[in-house]
C-alpha positions as a printed NumPy array, in Angstrom:
array([[-48.109, -11.107,   9.55 ],
       [-44.544, -10.139,  10.645],
       [-43.879,  -6.765,   9.705],
       [-41.003,  -6.656,   6.564],
       [-40.693,  -3.277,   6.071],
       [-37.851,  -0.866,   7.252],
       [-38.056,   2.724,   7.788],
       [-36.291,   3.799,   4.96 ],
       [-38.787,   1.782,   3.023],
       [-41.913,   2.819,   4.378],
       [-40.527,   6.506,   3.664],
       [-39.633,   5.989,  -0.078],
       [-42.661,   4.381,  -1.125],
       [-44.743,   7.348,   0.433],
       [-42.879,  10.036,  -0.937],
       [-43.385,   8.19 ,  -4.394],
       [-47.11 ,   7.439,  -4.202],
       [-47.138,  11.274,  -3.081],
       [-45.098,  12.406,  -6.314],
       [-47.707,  10.249,  -8.711],
       [-50.703,  11.486,  -6.516],
       [-48.988,  15.311,  -7.637],
       [-47.985,  14.66 , -10.831],
       [-52.204,  13.576, -11.427],
       [-53.693,  16.057,  -9.837],
       [-51.603,  18.396, -12.12 ],
       [-52.589,  16.344, -14.811],
       [-49.126,  15.955, -15.65 ],
       [-50.068,  12.063, -16.585],
       [-53.621,  10.771, -17.628],
       [-54.787,   8.241, -19.198],
       [-53.598,   4.584, -18.799],
       [-50.304,   5.556, -17.032],
       [-52.442,   7.355, -14.625],
       [-54.443,   4.529, -13.934],
       [-51.007,   2.099, -13.629],
       [-49.697,   4.785, -11.225],
       [-52.503,   5.469,  -8.909],
       [-52.59 ,   1.399,  -8.332],
       [-48.681,   1.626,  -7.844],
       [-49.356,   4.715,  -6.078],
       [-52.101,   2.506,  -3.761],
       [-50.518,  -0.183,  -2.957],
       [-47.599,   1.762,  -2.285],
       [-48.897,   3.548,   0.394],
       [-51.026,   0.554,   1.673],
       [-47.777,  -0.956,   1.518],
       [-46.001,   1.734,   3.63 ],
       [-48.905,   2.594,   6.059],
       [-48.946,  -1.214,   7.515],
       [-45.237,  -2.075,   6.84 ],
       [-45.729,  -5.383,   5.307],
       [-45.228,  -6.404,   1.339],
       [-46.43 ,  -9.783,   0.66 ],
       [-44.269,  -9.2  ,  -2.773],
       [-41.263,  -9.527,  -0.141],
       [-41.988, -12.672,   1.323],
       [-41.241, -15.539,  -1.899],
       [-37.838, -13.891,  -2.163],
       [-37.475, -13.824,   1.896],
       [-36.766,  -9.882,   1.801],
       [-37.129,  -7.929,   4.424],
       [-35.706,  -4.445,   5.397],
       [-36.745,  -3.769,   8.89 ],
       [-33.704,  -4.263,  10.896],
       [-34.015,  -6.898,  13.312],
       [-35.598,  -6.453,  17.014],
       [-32.431,  -6.042,  19.11 ],
       [-32.765,  -7.902,  22.429],
       [-32.877,  -6.321,  25.844],
       [-29.833,  -6.405,  27.654],
       [-30.185,  -8.543,  31.354],
       [-30.353,  -6.669,  34.266],
       [-27.845,  -7.69 ,  37.64 ],
       [-30.117,  -9.721,  39.782],
       [-32.979, -10.299,  37.644],
       [-33.849, -14.176,  37.373],
       [-33.833, -15.78 ,  33.156]])
């Protein structure tokens, strides 16, 4: 499993999950809306913590910056 979520994407998802949780625990949302948003919050939290979003794969999306190659030092063998 290759990571495909960048730092900003992961942080935004955690913030959205926290907002949904706060709305639920303060009684602002209830019923079907609370269940649907609760599932969304759990999915957002899990994908943020893991750093991998399976929904991005079919579309070839990745918000993660590519790893930069390390500069070679002088005098080292290739």
